[in-house]
N, C-alpha and C positions, 0 to 999 in steps of 0.2 A: 081556491080550492085545488087540491091535488088529487088525482085519481089514478091509481096503477092498475094496469091490465096484465094478469099474470097467468100461469098455468103450468102444471107439472110435466106436460108432455109437449113435444114441438110439433108443428104442424096442425094444431087444432083450430087455428083462426084468430090467435091472440092479436096478431098485427092488422089484420081486417077488422076486428072489432074496434081496436084503438084508433085506426085510421078513420073508421065510419063515425065513431063518436066525435072525433076531432073535427071533421068536415061539417057534421050536422051542428055541433055547437059554434062553429066558427060563422054560421049564417047569422048569429044574433049577438054574440059576445066574442071578446078578444081571446083567442085559443092558442096555445103552445102544445106541440107534441114532442116529447122527448123519446127518441129511439135508444133505449138502454140495452138492446140485445147486441152488445159490443162485438161478439164473435162473428155475428151474422146480420148486420143491419140492413133492413129492407125497406123501411118507410119511405124513403126518398124514391124508391122505385113505384110504390103504390100510389104516392102523391105527385109523381112526375116532377120531382124537384131537381134541380140542377144545384148539387152542394158546393158550397164556398168553405175553404179551410178557415177555421176560427182560431184554433191553437193546436199546438203540439203537446202531449202528455208525456211526462218524464217520471221515472221511479228512481229514488235513491237506491245506490248500491255501493258496497265498501271498496275500497281501493287500498291494497296491502303495500307497505314499504318494508321489504325484506331485509333491509339494512338495519332497520330499528327493531325489527321483531326478534323476540328472544325465546321463541318456540315454547311458550308457557301453555299454550292451549285454551286459555280463558275464552277466547273468541268463539271457539268451537263449542265449549261448555254451555254458553248463553244462548245459542242459536237454535231456536225451537223448530226450524224448518230444515235442520240438517243440511244446510247450503255450505257449511264449513267443515271439511274433513280434516282431523287431526291426528297424527301418530307420533308418540313420544319421540323427540329428538329431530323431528322433521318440521318443516314449514308447513303451515295450513294451506290446505287446497280450497279453493273457492267455486262452488258450483252455482254459476249465474242464474240458471234457469229455476233454481229452487228458492231464491231469495225474495222476500216480500218488501224489502227495504225498511225494516223496523229499527234499524241503527243500534241494536243492542250491541253488537260486537264493537262498534265504534266506541261507545260508552264504557265497555268493559276492558278494553285494552289498556294496561297500566303504562305502556311505553310509548303511546302514540303513534303505533306503526300502522293504524287503519284509519284512514280519512274518507270523507264521503264524496262519491261523484254521482252522476246520473246516466241513466240509459233511456232511450225512446221506447215507450211501451203502447203508444196509440195516438190518435187524433180525434179532434172534435170538429164537427162541421155544422154549418147553418144553412137554411134556405127557406123558401116561403112559396106556397101556392094554395089555391081554394081558400085564401084567407088564413091559413095555418101556418103558424111559425114553427119551423122544424128545427130541433137541435139533435144532433146524432153523434154517438160516439163508435170509435171503431178500433178495435184491437189490433196492433201490428202484427203482421203474418210471423208466426213462430214465437210469439210471447205467449205467457200464461196468465198474466195479472188482469183478467177481465174484470175482476171485482174492484180493482184499483182504477180501473178506466171508468167504470161506472159511477164510482164515488166522485171522481173529478168531473164527469159529465154533469152529475146532479148539481155541483157547485156552479159549474158554467152556466147551466140552465137558469139557475136562480140569479146569477149575475146579469145574464141578458134579460131576464125578465124585469129587473130593476128599470131597465129603459123601456122595453116594450110594454110593461103593465098589463100582461095577460090576466084575463078574469078566472081562466081555469087551466090547469096544466094536466096534460095526460101523459102518464109514463108507460110505455110499451116495454115491458120487460122481456127478459131471455126465459126459456123454459127451465124448469127443474126447482131446485131449493137451496142452491149453493151461494156463494158470496155475491155474485152479480145480481141474484134475485133480490137478497136481503137487502142490498145497497139501492136497488130500485123501489123497494116497499117502504123503507124508512121514512118517516116523516109525512106519509100520505094521509088523506082524510078518509078514503074509500079504496077497496081493492075489488075488483072485478076478476073473478077466476073463471077461465075459459076451458071448458073440457070436451070430451066426445064420449059416447057408449062404447067403449073398447077396453078391454082388461089393462092395457098399458096405460090409458088414460086415467082410468079409475084408481089405479094403484098409485 
């Protein structure tokens, strides 16, 4: 069973609820807690867990070969993130921070001038305390792809769970309604929404 703990506002107690549920469940059944707040993971602090690095997360990004480039602009035309800037007669300029690694430009280039490379965007950690198996994702400082980090975290949690055989997985999501939250909620059986009686929380 997978239960996600979420909410639209930060600081309302999502992590406290998720950790409390995890510790309580762990008294009787095998429990895994997934800290999916990649921009500010804190479950290891609440559980007093010393984290160990499990794996590094990489995102595909394009690499341009300007000797092969014919300045056609097809790469920029297919880039929905506007990560490639093109002016007629000039080589395309790549804005790395806007790229989400969809590889459309690699496919669209008719001259083979764009190949795929990778950049590090985050890290997955593991740890255990109070009988709770913790899997935590953390976005690399300065990166923006928190949704991708959470998606990779979910895959890693399932991979680890094949060995640990947890009866229940609790996913502590980030606040809001963006990509990281969607990646946290997808494929869960239940969602617990945590809020507070303030205008910003109720909104």
